[in-house]
The first five atom37 places (N, CA, C, CB, O) and aatype in JSON, in Angstrom:
{
  "aatype": [12, 9, 2, 18, 9, 1, 4, 6, 0, 9, 12, 2, 10, 0, 7, 9, 19, 6, 19, 9, 14, 8, 10, 0, 6, 1, 0, 18, 15, 19, 10, 11, 7, 10, 10, 10, 2, 11, 14, 18, 18, 2, 6, 3, 19, 11, 18, 0, 0, 0, 19, 15, 10, 9, 2, 9, 9, 2, 19, 1, 15, 13, 3, 11, 19],
  "atom_mask": [
    [1, 1, 1, 1, 1],
    [1, 1, 1, 1, 1],
    [1, 1, 1, 1, 1],
    [1, 1, 1, 1, 1],
    [1, 1, 1, 1, 1],
    [1, 1, 1, 1, 1],
    [1, 1, 1, 1, 1],
    [1, 1, 1, 1, 1],
    [1, 1, 1, 1, 1],
    [1, 1, 1, 1, 1],
    [1, 1, 1, 1, 1],
    [1, 1, 1, 1, 1],
    [1, 1, 1, 1, 1],
    [1, 1, 1, 1, 1],
    [1, 1, 1, 0, 1],
    [1, 1, 1, 1, 1],
    [1, 1, 1, 1, 1],
    [1, 1, 1, 1, 1],
    [1, 1, 1, 1, 1],
    [1, 1, 1, 1, 1],
    [1, 1, 1, 1, 1],
    [1, 1, 1, 1, 1],
    [1, 1, 1, 1, 1],
    [1, 1, 1, 1, 1],
    [1, 1, 1, 1, 1],
    [1, 1, 1, 1, 1],
    [1, 1, 1, 1, 1],
    [1, 1, 1, 1, 1],
    [1, 1, 1, 1, 1],
    [1, 1, 1, 1, 1],
    [1, 1, 1, 1, 1],
    [1, 1, 1, 1, 1],
    [1, 1, 1, 0, 1],
    [1, 1, 1, 1, 1],
    [1, 1, 1, 1, 1],
    [1, 1, 1, 1, 1],
    [1, 1, 1, 1, 1],
    [1, 1, 1, 1, 1],
    [1, 1, 1, 1, 1],
    [1, 1, 1, 1, 1],
    [1, 1, 1, 1, 1],
    [1, 1, 1, 1, 1],
    [1, 1, 1, 1, 1],
    [1, 1, 1, 1, 1],
    [1, 1, 1, 1, 1],
    [1, 1, 1, 1, 1],
    [1, 1, 1, 1, 1],
    [1, 1, 1, 1, 1],
    [1, 1, 1, 1, 1],
    [1, 1, 1, 1, 1],
    [1, 1, 1, 1, 1],
    [1, 1, 1, 1, 1],
    [1, 1, 1, 1, 1],
    [1, 1, 1, 1, 1],
    [1, 1, 1, 1, 1],
    [1, 1, 1, 1, 1],
    [1, 1, 1, 1, 1],
    [1, 1, 1, 1, 1],
    [1, 1, 1, 1, 1],
    [1, 1, 1, 1, 1],
    [1, 1, 1, 1, 1],
    [1, 1, 1, 1, 1],
    [1, 1, 1, 1, 1],
    [1, 1, 1, 1, 1],
    [1, 1, 1, 1, 1]
  ],
  "atom_positions": [
    [[-35.69, -92.36, -64.68], [-34.66, -92.01, -65.94], [-35.43, -93.21, -66.91], [-32.57, -92.3, -65.57], [-35.84, -92.75, -67.98]],
    [[-35.65, -94.45, -66.72], [-35.94, -95.52, -67.56], [-37.16, -94.69, -68.28], [-36.3, -97.04, -66.74], [-37.02, -94.26, -69.43]],
    [[-38.17, -94.53, -67.65], [-39.43, -94.02, -68.23], [-38.99, -93.04, -69.48], [-40.34, -93.2, -67.05], [-39.09, -93.27, -70.68]],
    [[-38.48, -91.9, -68.81], [-38.2, -90.98, -70.28], [-37.27, -91.54, -71.02], [-37.67, -89.46, -70.13], [-37.09, -90.92, -72.07]],
    [[-36.59, -92.5, -70.88], [-35.87, -92.93, -72.17], [-37.04, -93.68, -73.17], [-34.52, -94.06, -71.76], [-37.14, -93.77, -74.4]],
    [[-37.85, -94.16, -72.07], [-39.11, -95.2, -72.91], [-39.96, -94.37, -73.7], [-40.25, -96.08, -71.82], [-40.36, -94.62, -74.84]],
    [[-40.23, -93.31, -72.97], [-40.79, -91.92, -73.68], [-40.29, -91.53, -75.01], [-40.46, -90.71, -72.83], [-40.91, -91.51, -76.08]],
    [[-38.99, -91.2, -74.74], [-38.36, -90.51, -76.0], [-38.4, -91.68, -77.09], [-36.68, -89.9, -75.71], [-38.65, -91.52, -78.29]],
    [[-38.18, -92.66, -76.58], [-37.93, -94.13, -77.84], [-39.44, -94.25, -78.66], [-37.59, -96.13, -76.82], [-39.6, -94.44, -79.86]],
    [[-40.44, -94.07, -77.63], [-41.92, -94.21, -78.11], [-42.01, -93.06, -79.17], [-43.13, -94.03, -76.81], [-42.13, -93.31, -80.37]],
    [[-41.91, -91.53, -78.57], [-42.21, -90.74, -79.59], [-41.17, -90.72, -80.84], [-42.38, -89.45, -79.01], [-41.62, -90.17, -81.85]],
    [[-40.23, -91.08, -80.91], [-39.33, -91.29, -82.12], [-39.64, -92.23, -83.19], [-38.13, -91.68, -81.71], [-39.03, -92.26, -84.26]],
    [[-40.78, -93.14, -82.81], [-41.27, -93.86, -83.63], [-41.92, -93.53, -85.0], [-41.93, -94.36, -82.98], [-41.83, -94.22, -86.02]],
    [[-42.64, -92.29, -84.85], [-43.45, -91.84, -85.61], [-42.27, -90.98, -86.88], [-44.59, -90.94, -84.65], [-42.5, -90.94, -88.09]],
    [[-41.3, -90.49, -86.34], [-40.26, -90.0, -87.33], [-39.61, -91.14, -88.25], [0.0, 0.0, 0.0], [-39.22, -90.96, -89.4]],
    [[-39.57, -92.48, -87.43], [-38.69, -93.44, -87.96], [-39.91, -93.71, -89.14], [-38.09, -94.83, -86.8], [-39.5, -93.69, -90.3]],
    [[-41.08, -93.92, -88.99], [-42.28, -94.39, -90.04], [-42.08, -93.69, -91.09], [-43.79, -94.18, -89.65], [-42.0, -94.12, -92.24]],
    [[-41.95, -92.26, -90.63], [-41.83, -91.26, -91.86], [-40.72, -91.35, -92.7], [-41.8, -89.91, -91.45], [-40.79, -90.85, -93.82]],
    [[-39.44, -92.08, -92.21], [-38.34, -92.14, -93.1], [-38.58, -93.84, -93.61], [-36.73, -91.7, -92.22], [-38.38, -94.17, -94.78]],
    [[-38.88, -94.51, -92.89], [-39.13, -95.99, -93.35], [-40.55, -96.46, -93.4], [-38.44, -96.95, -92.43], [-41.02, -97.18, -92.52]],
    [[-41.13, -96.11, -94.28], [-42.74, -96.29, -94.21], [-43.32, -97.65, -94.11], [-43.38, -95.74, -95.44], [-44.52, -97.71, -93.83]],
    [[-42.59, -98.9, -94.31], [-42.88, -100.05, -94.32], [-42.8, -100.41, -92.81], [-42.09, -100.76, -95.26], [-43.53, -101.36, -92.52]],
    [[-42.22, -99.99, -91.96], [-42.49, -100.33, -90.87], [-43.49, -99.71, -89.87], [-41.49, -100.38, -90.49], [-43.44, -99.63, -88.64]],
    [[-44.42, -99.29, -90.75], [-45.93, -98.48, -89.85], [-46.66, -99.53, -89.06], [-47.32, -97.77, -91.04], [-47.01, -99.44, -87.88]],
    [[-46.87, -100.78, -90.07], [-47.38, -101.76, -89.23], [-46.89, -102.25, -87.9], [-47.4, -102.69, -89.9], [-47.55, -102.28, -86.85]],
    [[-45.84, -102.56, -88.06], [-45.03, -103.05, -86.79], [-45.17, -101.73, -85.62], [-43.19, -103.39, -87.29], [-45.48, -101.97, -84.45]],
    [[-44.93, -100.54, -86.04], [-45.05, -99.46, -85.19], [-46.18, -99.41, -84.28], [-45.06, -98.4, -85.91], [-46.33, -99.24, -83.07]],
    [[-47.12, -99.66, -85.55], [-48.54, -99.54, -84.68], [-48.92, -100.81, -83.98], [-49.84, -99.18, -85.64], [-49.9, -100.77, -83.23]],
    [[-48.37, -101.75, -84.11], [-48.59, -103.1, -83.39], [-48.06, -102.86, -82.09], [-47.88, -104.39, -84.09], [-48.57, -103.0, -80.98]],
    [[-46.86, -102.46, -82.45], [-46.13, -102.14, -80.85], [-47.01, -100.88, -79.9], [-44.24, -101.4, -81.17], [-47.38, -101.24, -78.78]],
    [[-47.2, -99.99, -80.17], [-48.02, -98.93, -79.73], [-49.54, -99.46, -79.14], [-48.17, -97.92, -80.99], [-50.06, -99.1, -78.08]],
    [[-50.04, -100.33, -80.01], [-51.36, -100.78, -79.43], [-51.24, -101.54, -78.41], [-52.17, -101.43, -80.26], [-51.94, -101.36, -77.41]],
    [[-50.29, -102.6, -78.49], [-49.68, -103.27, -77.37], [-49.61, -102.43, -76.18], [0.0, 0.0, 0.0], [-50.32, -102.67, -75.21]],
    [[-48.78, -101.43, -76.2], [-48.19, -100.62, -74.92], [-49.66, -100.25, -74.45], [-47.0, -99.08, -75.27], [-49.98, -100.71, -73.35]],
    [[-50.78, -99.36, -75.25], [-51.8, -99.31, -74.69], [-52.74, -99.96, -74.27], [-52.09, -98.87, -75.01], [-53.42, -99.56, -73.32]],
    [[-53.02, -101.35, -75.03], [-53.99, -102.19, -74.37], [-53.71, -103.28, -73.53], [-54.7, -102.66, -75.21], [-54.54, -103.78, -72.77]],
    [[-52.64, -103.63, -73.65], [-51.94, -105.11, -73.04], [-50.99, -105.03, -71.98], [-51.12, -105.9, -74.12], [-50.57, -106.06, -71.45]],
    [[-50.56, -103.7, -71.58], [-49.12, -103.42, -70.92], [-49.95, -102.63, -69.76], [-47.73, -102.38, -71.96], [-50.28, -101.51, -70.14]],
    [[-50.32, -102.9, -68.59], [-50.96, -102.17, -67.44], [-50.13, -101.72, -66.43], [-51.89, -102.92, -66.8], [-50.47, -101.08, -65.43]],
    [[-48.7, -102.18, -66.83], [-47.83, -101.78, -65.75], [-46.98, -100.81, -66.16], [-47.08, -102.82, -65.22], [-46.01, -100.49, -65.46]],
    [[-47.25, -100.22, -67.31], [-46.48, -98.75, -67.99], [-47.35, -97.74, -67.31], [-46.56, -98.5, -69.95], [-48.56, -97.77, -67.12]],
    [[-46.25, -96.62, -66.91], [-47.07, -95.44, -65.86], [-47.81, -94.49, -67.21], [-45.62, -94.17, -64.58], [-47.61, -94.78, -68.39]],
    [[-48.58, -93.49, -66.81], [-49.24, -92.7, -67.79], [-48.34, -92.0, -68.67], [-50.1, -91.79, -67.18], [-48.71, -91.7, -69.8]],
    [[-47.12, -91.68, -68.23], [-46.22, -90.96, -68.87], [-45.91, -91.98, -70.22], [-44.92, -90.58, -67.84], [-46.2, -91.31, -71.21]],
    [[-45.53, -93.12, -70.58], [-45.24, -93.97, -71.13], [-46.51, -94.12, -72.16], [-44.85, -94.95, -70.22], [-46.16, -94.18, -73.34]],
    [[-47.54, -94.18, -71.98], [-48.83, -94.67, -72.21], [-49.34, -93.38, -72.95], [-49.66, -95.16, -70.82], [-50.07, -93.51, -73.94]],
    [[-48.98, -92.14, -72.5], [-49.33, -90.61, -73.23], [-48.33, -90.78, -74.38], [-48.97, -88.99, -72.16], [-48.92, -90.66, -75.45]],
    [[-47.05, -91.01, -74.51], [-46.44, -91.15, -75.52], [-46.48, -92.11, -76.58], [-45.6, -91.11, -75.17], [-46.08, -91.98, -77.74]],
    [[-47.17, -93.36, -75.88], [-47.3, -94.0, -77.13], [-48.65, -93.49, -77.86], [-47.29, -95.56, -76.9], [-48.8, -93.64, -79.07]],
    [[-49.76, -92.8, -76.93], [-50.79, -92.47, -77.89], [-50.43, -91.34, -78.73], [-52.04, -92.17, -77.23], [-51.01, -91.6, -79.79]],
    [[-49.76, -90.16, -78.88], [-49.29, -89.32, -79.33], [-48.52, -89.64, -80.58], [-48.73, -88.8, -78.45], [-48.45, -89.08, -81.67]],
    [[-47.97, -90.72, -80.09], [-46.85, -91.54, -81.43], [-47.62, -91.94, -82.52], [-46.01, -93.09, -80.97], [-47.53, -91.68, -83.72]],
    [[-48.66, -92.86, -81.64], [-49.78, -93.62, -82.63], [-50.44, -92.59, -83.28], [-50.94, -94.56, -81.89], [-50.56, -92.86, -84.47]],
    [[-51.0, -91.33, -82.91], [-51.67, -90.43, -83.64], [-50.7, -89.88, -84.91], [-52.14, -89.32, -82.65], [-51.01, -89.76, -86.09]],
    [[-49.44, -89.61, -84.24], [-48.59, -89.12, -85.56], [-48.2, -90.21, -86.72], [-47.16, -88.52, -85.03], [-47.89, -89.9, -87.87]],
    [[-48.27, -91.34, -86.27], [-47.94, -92.41, -87.36], [-49.34, -92.22, -87.97], [-47.49, -94.13, -86.81], [-49.27, -92.14, -89.2]],
    [[-50.38, -92.15, -87.56], [-51.94, -92.16, -88.41], [-51.8, -91.14, -89.3], [-53.41, -91.85, -87.48], [-51.92, -91.43, -90.49]],
    [[-51.53, -89.75, -88.95], [-51.27, -88.74, -89.81], [-50.11, -88.89, -90.67], [-51.16, -87.64, -89.14], [-50.29, -88.21, -91.69]],
    [[-49.04, -89.49, -90.69], [-48.14, -89.83, -91.46], [-48.46, -90.55, -92.44], [-47.33, -90.29, -90.93], [-48.15, -90.16, -93.57]],
    [[-49.2, -91.87, -92.24], [-49.63, -92.75, -93.22], [-50.76, -92.33, -93.9], [-49.85, -93.97, -92.73], [-51.02, -92.95, -94.93]],
    [[-51.75, -91.13, -93.48], [-52.94, -90.36, -94.12], [-52.4, -89.73, -95.14], [-53.68, -89.34, -93.25], [-52.91, -89.85, -96.25]],
    [[-51.23, -88.93, -94.93], [-50.57, -88.12, -95.61], [-50.26, -89.09, -97.34], [-49.15, -87.68, -94.55], [-50.63, -88.78, -98.47]],
    [[-49.38, -90.41, -96.81], [-48.95, -90.8, -98.0], [-49.99, -91.67, -98.69], [-47.69, -91.44, -97.85], [-49.6, -92.22, -99.72]],
    [[-51.0, -91.85, -98.36], [-52.3, -92.29, -99.22], [-52.9, -90.95, -100.04], [-53.59, -92.95, -98.1], [-53.59, -91.24, -101.02]],
    [[-52.79, -89.97, -99.85], [-53.3, -88.89, -100.74], [-52.54, -88.73, -101.88], [-53.38, -87.63, -100.11], [-52.84, -87.88, -102.71]]
  ]
}
């Protein structure tokens, strides 16, 4: 259950960044840390972090166009 909650929270980061763009750098930093520095998270959490990171990059790319 805890991993499900973590996954849901992580997946919602992209939506938060879409609404509050100045949080993009912080969200990027958190997700990067999850992927690189936290080996104790399971694959579902890491997958959610990767998907959310991709979504944040896409949101930020459209803001710059």
